[in-house]
NUVEXPA-785109 format. One line per 8 residues: their letters; for each residue x, y, z of C-alpha. Coordinates in pm, 1 decimal, padded with zeros to 6 digits, always signed. Example, Ala and Ser with C-alpha at 12.3 -4.5 7.8 and 13.67 -1.06 7.14 Angstrom:
AS	+01230.0 -00450.0 +00780.0  +01367.0 -00106.0 +00714.0
//
This chain:
MLPVADPV	-06590.3 -00045.8 +03110.5  -06436.6 -00388.4 +03052.8  -06472.8 -00642.8 +03331.2  -06164.5 -00730.4 +03537.0  -06178.5 -01092.9 +03420.0  -06155.0 -00993.8 +03053.0  -05838.2 -01106.5 +02867.9  -05819.3 -00775.3 +02680.7
SLVAALVV	-05814.9 -00582.3 +03010.6  -05541.1 -00805.7 +03147.7  -05331.3 -00763.1 +02833.5  -05375.1 -00384.5 +02859.6  -05271.1 -00398.4 +03225.8  -04957.6 -00589.6 +03128.2  -04869.4 -00326.7 +02866.0  -04903.2 -00048.8 +03125.1
LFGVAAVV	-04706.5 -00242.8 +03386.5  -04416.9 -00319.0 +03153.8  -04413.1 +00039.1 +03026.5  -04394.6 +00186.9 +03375.8  -04127.0 -00064.6 +03476.6  -03917.2 +00024.4 +03171.2  -03926.2 +00394.6 +03262.9  -03837.0 +00322.7 +03628.1
WLMMAVGL	-03539.3 +00104.8 +03530.8  -03412.2 +00368.2 +03287.7  -03428.4 +00626.0 +03566.6  -03234.0 +00386.5 +03791.2  -02973.2 +00337.0 +03517.3  -02920.0 +00713.9 +03501.7  -02934.6 +00777.4 +03876.8  -02739.8 +00475.5 +04007.5
RESPWACV	-02372.6 +00404.8 +03958.7  -02414.1 +00038.7 +04049.4  -02467.9 -00193.2 +03748.9  -02613.3 +00071.8 +03512.0  -02601.1 -00161.9 +03211.7  -02795.6 -00423.3 +03403.8  -03065.0 -00160.1 +03467.3  -03068.0 -00071.6 +03096.4
SVAGANAA	-03102.5 -00440.5 +03010.5  -03401.8 -00481.3 +03243.9  -03556.5 -00163.9 +03102.4  -03517.3 -00306.1 +02752.7  -03673.3 -00637.6 +02857.9  -03976.1 -00459.5 +03003.0  -04011.5 -00235.8 +02697.2  -03989.3 -00536.1 +02463.2
LGASFLLQ	-04248.4 -00733.1 +02659.5  -04481.2 -00432.2 +02672.0  -04446.4 -00379.9 +02296.4  -04501.5 -00750.0 +02235.1  -04834.8 -00741.5 +02420.4  -04924.5 -00408.2 +02257.7  -04887.8 -00561.9 +01912.5  -05119.7 -00847.3 +01998.2
EALGLVPR	-05440.8 -00841.4 +01796.7  -05635.3 -00866.3 +02124.7  -05601.0 -00495.1 +02204.3  -05704.3 -00371.7 +01861.8  -05486.3 -00061.4 +01907.3  -05265.5 -00128.8 +01605.8  -05345.6 -00272.0 +01261.6  -05317.7 -00647.7 +01224.0
MDYGWPDF	-04950.0 -00729.1 +01177.5  -04740.6 -01025.6 +01090.2  -04681.3 -01228.1 +01406.7  -04302.1 -01216.3 +01353.0  -04259.5 -00886.4 +01539.3  -04437.3 -00987.7 +01860.3  -04239.8 -01313.2 +01856.8  -03910.6 -01131.1 +01808.1
LSVAAFGL	-03987.7 -00885.9 +02089.2  -04089.2 -01165.3 +02328.8  -03774.3 -01368.6 +02269.4  -03559.8 -01052.5 +02277.8  -03707.4 -00962.7 +02617.4  -03601.9 -01292.9 +02769.8  -03267.0 -01263.9 +02595.5  -03214.8 -00934.9 +02777.6
IRLTVPLI	-03319.4 -01097.0 +03107.6  -03058.8 -01366.2 +03033.3  -02794.7 -01092.1 +02997.3  -02900.5 -00902.5 +03310.1  -02761.2 -01133.6 +03578.7  -02402.5 -01147.0 +03440.6  -02416.0 -00767.0 +03410.5  -02521.5 -00742.1 +03776.3
GDRPAPWR	-02227.0 -00963.7 +03869.8  -01985.4 -00755.8 +03657.8  -01916.0 -01056.5 +03438.6  -01901.4 -01085.1 +03057.2  -02253.3 -01121.5 +02920.5  -02308.0 -01381.3 +02643.1  -02463.5 -01125.7 +02409.5  -02341.7 -01285.3 +02083.2
TTLLVVVG	-02494.1 -01623.5 +02163.0  -02811.1 -01461.2 +02291.7  -02845.7 -01247.8 +01979.1  -02805.0 -01552.6 +01755.6  -03074.1 -01736.8 +01952.3  -03315.9 -01443.2 +01938.7  -03275.0 -01386.4 +01564.4  -03267.5 -01756.7 +01477.7
VSLLTARF	-03579.5 -01847.7 +01673.2  -03767.5 -01543.3 +01541.9  -03688.0 -01641.2 +01180.1  -03773.4 -02003.8 +01247.9  -04115.3 -01929.3 +01395.0  -04194.5 -01675.8 +01121.8  -04097.7 -01888.7 +00822.0  -04113.1 -02254.0 +00912.2
TDGPLGLP	-04412.0 -02298.2 +01142.8  -04786.8 -02288.6 +01092.0  -04854.7 -01953.6 +01256.5  -04907.9 -01828.3 +01611.6  -05205.5 -02055.6 +01679.2  -05021.9 -02378.4 +01589.3  -04850.1 -02613.3 +01831.3  -04505.3 -02614.5 +01660.4
HKLILFST	-04493.8 -02235.1 +01672.8  -04586.1 -02222.5 +02040.4  -04350.1 -02506.0 +02128.9  -04046.3 -02340.1 +01967.3  -04126.3 -01989.0 +02089.5  -04217.5 -02060.2 +02450.5  -03956.2 -02333.1 +02497.8  -03684.7 -02090.1 +02390.9
MCVLALLA	-03807.5 -01825.9 +02634.4  -03823.8 -02090.6 +02906.4  -03461.5 -02195.8 +02845.1  -03346.1 -01832.5 +02854.7  -03529.0 -01781.3 +03185.2  -03375.1 -02096.8 +03333.9  -03026.3 -01994.5 +03221.3  -03080.0 -01661.3 +03396.8
AVDAWRLM	-03184.7 -01853.6 +03709.4  -02861.7 -02056.8 +03696.6  -02660.9 -01735.5 +03658.2  -02839.6 -01585.6 +03959.6  -02760.6 -01893.5 +04169.0  -02393.1 -01880.6 +04070.2  -02373.9 -01508.6 +04141.2  -02511.7 -01547.9 +04493.2
RSRGLHVR	-02288.5 -01846.9 +04564.2  -01981.8 -01653.7 +04446.2  -02073.9 -01381.3 +04695.7  -02074.5 -01634.5 +04980.5  -02450.2 -01694.2 +05012.1  -02565.3 -02033.3 +05143.9  -02679.5 -02289.0 +04884.2  -03041.1 -02290.8 +05005.2
AALMLASP	-03066.4 -01911.6 +05008.5  -02912.0 -01891.8 +04660.4  -03166.0 -02145.5 +04529.7  -03452.8 -01947.3 +04679.4  -03328.9 -01631.3 +04507.7  -03311.6 -01811.6 +04173.3  -03654.0 -01978.0 +04205.3  -03874.1 -01694.3 +04064.6
LVVVGLLL	-03723.5 -01737.9 +03718.2  -03782.5 -02113.0 +03740.1  -04151.6 -02038.6 +03804.5  -04154.5 -01803.9 +03504.6  -04005.9 -02081.4 +03291.1  -04279.7 -02322.1 +03398.1  -04546.6 -02059.8 +03321.5  -04405.5 -02016.9 +02971.2
LSRPLEAA	-04407.0 -02392.2 +02909.5  -04771.1 -02413.9 +03012.6  -04890.1 -02252.1 +02686.0  -04750.6 -02515.9 +02444.6  -04846.1 -02785.0 +02695.3  -05207.2 -02660.6 +02700.8  -05208.1 -02642.7 +02320.5  -05090.6 -03005.0 +02303.0
LAPGRTGD	-05339.4 -03137.3 +02560.5  -05638.6 -02935.7 +02437.3  -05577.2 -02846.4 +02070.8  -05795.8 -02566.8 +01940.7  -05953.6 -02484.5 +02277.3  -05745.8 -02172.2 +02342.5  -05623.9 -01981.9 +02040.6  -05490.1 -01632.2 +02091.4
LDVVSAFN	-05477.2 -01430.1 +02411.8  -05809.8 -01258.2 +02345.9  -06002.6 -01586.7 +02372.9  -06209.8 -01592.2 +02691.6  -06112.8 -01914.7 +02866.2  -06019.4 -02023.7 +03214.8  -05666.6 -02105.1 +03098.9  -05612.3 -01766.3 +02933.3
LAWLWASL	-05743.4 -01578.7 +03235.5  -05529.1 -01779.2 +03476.6  -05223.1 -01742.3 +03253.5  -05263.1 -01364.4 +03218.6  -05323.3 -01314.6 +03591.4  -05014.1 -01523.2 +03664.1  -04820.5 -01314.5 +03410.6  -04923.3 -00995.8 +03591.4
VLALLING	-04811.9 -01130.8 +03927.2  -04485.4 -01268.5 +03789.6  -04410.2 -00945.2 +03601.5  -04421.8 -00763.4 +03934.4  -04227.7 -01043.7 +04101.9  -03946.8 -01053.6 +03842.7  -03895.1 -00677.6 +03848.5  -03889.8 -00684.1 +04226.3
WIAFLLLM	-03661.3 -00988.3 +04217.7  -03403.5 -00814.3 +03998.2  -03415.5 -00506.2 +04222.7  -03363.2 -00735.5 +04524.5  -03075.0 -00906.4 +04342.2  -02905.5 -00568.7 +04297.6  -02962.0 -00489.9 +04664.6  -02826.6 -00828.6 +04773.5
KLVLEIRR	-02518.1 -00775.8 +04559.2  -02455.3 -00442.7 +04732.9  -02509.5 -00591.4 +05079.3  -02282.8 -00890.1 +05010.0  -02019.7 -00662.0 +04856.8  -02023.0 -00442.9 +05167.1  -01995.6 -00751.0 +05387.7  -01708.2 -00876.3 +05173.9
LTERDPLT	-01525.8 -00543.9 +05211.7  -01558.6 -00562.5 +05591.4  -01416.6 -00917.0 +05594.4  -01134.3 -00886.1 +05340.4  -00785.6 -00743.5 +05343.3  -00795.6 -00466.9 +05078.6  -00449.5 -00550.1 +04940.5  -00450.7 -00929.7 +04905.6
DALNRRAL	-00825.8 -01011.1 +04921.4  -00750.2 -01267.8 +05192.1  -00965.6 -01256.6 +05505.5  -00869.7 -00991.3 +05758.2  -00781.3 -01054.6 +06123.2  -01133.9 -00990.0 +06251.8  -01295.6 -01228.3 +06003.3  -01044.1 -01499.2 +06089.0
SEAVDLEH	-01101.8 -01448.0 +06461.1  -01477.3 -01497.0 +06411.2  -01419.4 -01810.5 +06202.1  -01178.0 -01958.4 +06459.4  -01423.0 -01886.8 +06742.6  -01696.3 -02073.3 +06551.4  -01466.0 -02371.1 +06499.1  -01369.5 -02366.1 +06866.3
ARLMRGHG	-01740.2 -02384.4 +06957.9  -01761.7 -02702.1 +06743.9  -01463.9 -02848.4 +06929.6  -01682.8 -02966.7 +07217.2  -01887.1 -03169.1 +06964.9  -01580.3 -03359.1 +06851.0  -01479.1 -03145.2 +06555.3  -01118.3 -03039.2 +06599.6
YALVMLDL	-00924.1 -02794.3 +06387.1  -00569.0 -02686.1 +06317.9  -00400.2 -02353.1 +06250.8  -00111.6 -02289.6 +06012.8  +00065.8 -01958.4 +06068.0  +00324.2 -01836.4 +05817.4  +00552.3 -01540.0 +05789.7  +00741.1 -01434.2 +05476.5
DRFKQLND	+01115.7 -01462.5 +05523.0  +01330.2 -01148.5 +05489.2  +01033.2 -00938.5 +05380.3  +01191.5 -00614.9 +05505.6  +01495.4 -00684.7 +05290.4  +01268.3 -00735.4 +04989.3  +01099.7 -00399.9 +05056.4  +01431.5 -00221.5 +05101.1
TLGHAAGD	+01579.4 -00372.9 +04785.2  +01290.3 -00374.6 +04537.2  +01061.3 -00114.8 +04693.4  +00727.5 -00119.5 +04874.3  +00531.8 -00169.3 +04552.8  +00724.4 -00492.8 +04501.3  +00647.0 -00592.4 +04860.1  +00275.3 -00542.9 +04800.3
AALKALVT	+00297.7 -00745.2 +04478.3  +00481.5 -01023.2 +04662.2  +00203.7 -01047.2 +04922.4  -00057.0 -01071.2 +04646.9  +00148.8 -01335.6 +04468.8  +00174.0 -01539.4 +04788.8  -00203.0 -01544.4 +04839.4  -00267.5 -01638.4 +04475.5
LLRPCLRE	-00004.7 -01911.8 +04485.9  -00120.5 -02072.6 +04809.6  -00498.6 -02073.6 +04753.9  -00498.2 -02404.2 +04558.3  -00346.9 -02573.0 +04866.5  -00666.7 -02508.6 +05064.6  -01009.9 -02668.0 +05060.5  -01333.5 -02475.7 +05020.7
VDRFARLG	-01402.3 -02507.6 +05395.1  -01059.3 -02371.5 +05491.7  -01003.1 -02004.1 +05570.4  -00693.5 -01803.0 +05480.9  -00629.6 -01461.8 +05634.6  -00371.3 -01187.6 +05653.0  -00303.9 -01104.5 +06015.5  -00094.7 -00799.6 +05936.6
GEEFCALL	+00225.8 -00711.4 +05757.0  +00371.0 -01028.4 +05604.1  +00201.9 -01267.7 +05851.4  -00080.6 -01499.9 +05743.4  -00285.6 -01777.1 +05901.0  -00482.9 -02070.9 +05761.0  -00771.7 -02226.4 +05955.2  -00820.1 -02595.5 +05872.6
PDTGIAGA	-01145.2 -02740.7 +06014.1  -01162.4 -03113.9 +06096.1  -00784.1 -03142.1 +06059.6  -00520.3 -03275.9 +06298.3  -00153.0 -03194.3 +06334.6  -00047.0 -03446.2 +06068.3  -00287.7 -03305.5 +05808.7  -00186.0 -02949.5 +05890.9
ALVAERMR	+00181.2 -03044.5 +05851.7  +00110.2 -03182.0 +05503.7  -00067.9 -02860.4 +05402.2  +00210.5 -02641.9 +05545.1  +00481.5 -02845.2 +05371.4  +00292.2 -02821.9 +05041.1  +00273.6 -02444.7 +05082.5  +00641.4 -02416.8 +05174.8
TLLEEHPF	+00748.6 -02622.0 +04871.4  +00522.5 -02427.4 +04637.2  +00667.7 -02095.2 +04749.6  +01024.1 -02224.7 +04726.8  +00966.6 -02349.4 +04370.3  +00815.4 -02022.4 +04245.8  +01053.9 -01728.0 +04290.4  +00901.8 -01380.3 +04281.6
TWEGQTWP	+00984.6 -01165.9 +03976.4  +00963.0 -00786.4 +03980.3  +01069.0 -00567.2 +03690.3  +01312.5 -00824.3 +03563.4  +01460.7 -00904.6 +03905.4  +01405.7 -01242.4 +04070.6  +01367.5 -01276.1 +04446.3  +01343.3 -01607.9 +04636.0
LTASFGIA	+01005.5 -01612.7 +04807.0  +01006.7 -01838.3 +05112.1  +00816.9 -01848.5 +05439.6  +00840.0 -02002.5 +05784.8  +00544.5 -02204.3 +05914.7  +00412.3 -02276.9 +06262.0  +00127.7 -02524.8 +06313.5  -00087.6 -02623.5 +06609.1
ESAREDAS	-00401.9 -02828.5 +06663.4  -00687.8 -02767.3 +06900.6  -00748.5 -02962.4 +07220.9  -01057.5 -02994.8 +07438.5  -00865.1 -02844.7 +07727.9  -00818.1 -02516.1 +07541.4  -01031.5 -02255.9 +07715.9  -01045.3 -02045.0 +07401.0
AAEVLRRA	-00915.0 -02026.4 +07047.4  -00649.1 -01785.7 +07172.2  -00466.3 -02084.0 +07324.0  -00440.0 -02252.6 +06983.7  -00327.3 -01927.4 +06822.2  -00062.2 -01887.3 +07091.0  +00078.6 -02234.6 +07024.0  +00082.2 -02176.8 +06647.4
DQALYGAK	+00261.5 -01844.9 +06701.6  +00510.0 -02017.5 +06930.6  +00576.2 -02275.7 +06660.5  +00625.2 -01998.6 +06403.8  +00892.8 -01833.8 +06616.4  +01056.1 -02173.0 +06649.7  +01061.8 -02208.4 +06271.2  +01222.9 -01866.1 +06238.8
GQGRNVVQ	+01485.2 -01967.7 +06491.7  +01572.1 -02280.8 +06293.9  +01687.6 -02074.5 +05997.3  +01358.1 -01995.8 +05819.1  +01186.5 -02177.3 +05529.9  +01088.3 -02464.5 +05760.5  +00771.2 -02607.6 +05911.1  +00755.5 -02629.2 +06291.3
AVELEPAT	+00477.2 -02788.8 +06498.4  +00394.8 -02761.5 +06866.6  +00311.7 -03110.0 +06991.8  +00049.0 -03139.6 +07264.3  +00127.8 -03310.7 +07588.4  -00011.9 -03667.9 +07598.7  -00275.3 -03567.5 +07856.4  -00408.8 -03293.6 +07634.6
KPAP	-00403.2 -03467.2 +07297.9  -00750.5 -03493.2 +07140.2  -00910.7 -03834.7 +07153.7  -00883.5 -04031.1 +06826.1
//
């Protein structure tokens, strides 16, 4: 029986691990409806890595082969990992670019380097795999950020692939610092043993990480569904209420906020004339049109029917009036078109700012609603503000 600290045993363990992981991911691809192609991609990456280690001369299980195949399989595996994260996020995967990189690097290392034991070969091969791993890490970070995860949490989720990239770079670095000391994987050396043990741990970590990424996507998607209006994808009333309550808690620390309430003018007439499908399309168009008027920290929600509300943190009445006027002008300048018919899309706006004397956020909402009714009474398509009494105005 081979000792545990034998490179050949560790390589064999990696082959078994990758083979089992490939089978498990294929079963998940068949059994799960969520991101099946991502599961297939991970299964392919594990199968390619397992085959790459299997074809290493260290195991002695297959006849000595040209090193081009193990190189191709290794780069292809990390190419598939690069494709996995966009597939999890239901985004277009850069498969053409990845395929060109995999084929190009495999041909380059096979024809224009000095073989698998040379520094140029290792530098090209492992640097390419490192870049593919880091690109996958960037994709993972972007995916989590797009799902509303905090920057620090998103970075932590992307960090395992960064560690994998550093592990890959360690082989050409070791070859440059100690040329000839460590040749192939079957050489018994402290570096080879440490590298193979780290590969075992990271193989488990990366497979678990991708499974966790799928789980996080599901959890964040469920949370998104509970917070969003299903028609317009704006926040729903409950999510806005929670956000306003949080801002009101910050009010005592000197961080005021403003609310902009808006109501589509003559929406019932639009529904009666063009139909309810046109009304739904008009609400979607409004949300799409007004989003560029808001900052990343602002919140925009549908309160119900044709009524919406924007929460503007760290904003006073003057700033809120500017935002509301920009929205009003934008709507006025972009009529709604439905099946060849044009309909003027306008809205009335009511704005209010918070004050320290407000016992709750409901007081600010009440004032904004009062201003909205005032705007409706002035003939619609106007911006109306409720000014605070001098005694209740927030300190500058």
